[in-house]
N, C-alpha and C positions, 0 to 999 in steps of 0.2 A: 571402557576402550583406554586405549594407550597413546601418552603425547600423540606420536608420529599415526596414528591412525584418526586420530581426528581431526587431522591438520590436513591431512589428505584428502577424507570426507567433506572437509573445510573448501578445500581449492574444487575437487567434486561438485559438490552444489552452488559454488556462485558461480561455474559455469551454465549451469541449464538455468539459475535466479536470471543472470544476461541474458535471457533467449525470451522471459516474460516480458509483458511490457514494465514500463519504471510504476506506476501503484501496487501491480501485482506483484512482482518483486522484491517490493520495498515491504508491502504486505506480508509476503511469507517468512522471509528473513527477519522480520522479528517477531513471529510466530517459535519460528527456528533458535533464537537469543533469546526468546523467556521461556521456552520448553528443554532448555538445555541447562539454564539454571535452576529453573523449577524441579527438573525432572531427574538428577538428567535424562533427556529423549535424546537421542541419536537417531536424521535418519537419512537415509541416501534419495536427494531426487532426482527422477527418472525422468517424464515423455512430458517438455513443456509445453502449453498450445495459451500461449498469448495473455489469459487471465487465471490457465491453474493450471495445477503439476501434479500429477500420479509420482509416491514413496511408497517407500518400504519405511518399516521400522529396522535400523540396525540393534539399539539395545532403549532398554526406556517401558514403559506406561501409553498407552496409549489413550489414556486418559486424560494425562496434561495434556496431548496435543490436544483435545477438545474442549476441553476449559481455555488454556489460553487461547486456542485458534477465536472460544469466542464471544473471550473476553475485547479481541483486536477486528472482531467483525469479519474474522474469515471463518466458509466453511471449511468444515473439516469430518471427512469420512473417511473408513475402515482406509481406502487407498489415495485419494489426491485432497489437494486441498485447494479451493477456487473462492476469489477473490471478487469480487461485486462491483466493478467499474460504472460509471458513471459520467453519458456524455459530455462532454465538454460545456454544448449548448445550452444545458440548463443553467450555467452560467450567467447567460446574456442577459435576463433581463436585471440580474445588480449593471451590468456593464450600463445598457441603458440606461438605468438608474443615472450614474454617477452622469452619464453626458449632458440627461437633461433639466439634472441640478446645476452642471455647470455652463448650463444656454442662460438656466436665471440670473443664477447672480452677472455675465454677463451684461446680458441686458439691465437689469437692479444699475448696473455702477455707469451704462449707458446713460440712463437716464437720469442718474444724483450729480452728474455730469453733467448733464445739458440744463437741471435745472441749476446748476449752482451761478451756471453764466451768464 
């Protein structure tokens, strides 16, 4: 591909990436950048849907896309990138644990202050 074609393709792909959720957009962008340097492979992003997006290969080998996608945790089919996204609620136990540790420390400090008086 010529540099001006690459630039136009990049701009078009960025519009489509911005329609994905943040995590999926970042993951697909990482796959595209790695594929470009390892292939090079150029794709045109088509139909975004929250955590997946369809694509067409403009130039290059699809095996590179699949290898790069697998290494980055993105499922690459013949026509689509799919990013597994986890719910934010899975992080709640960590936040709860941190809060309970802070309460314990606060209680310890109060007990220490009372015992020294």
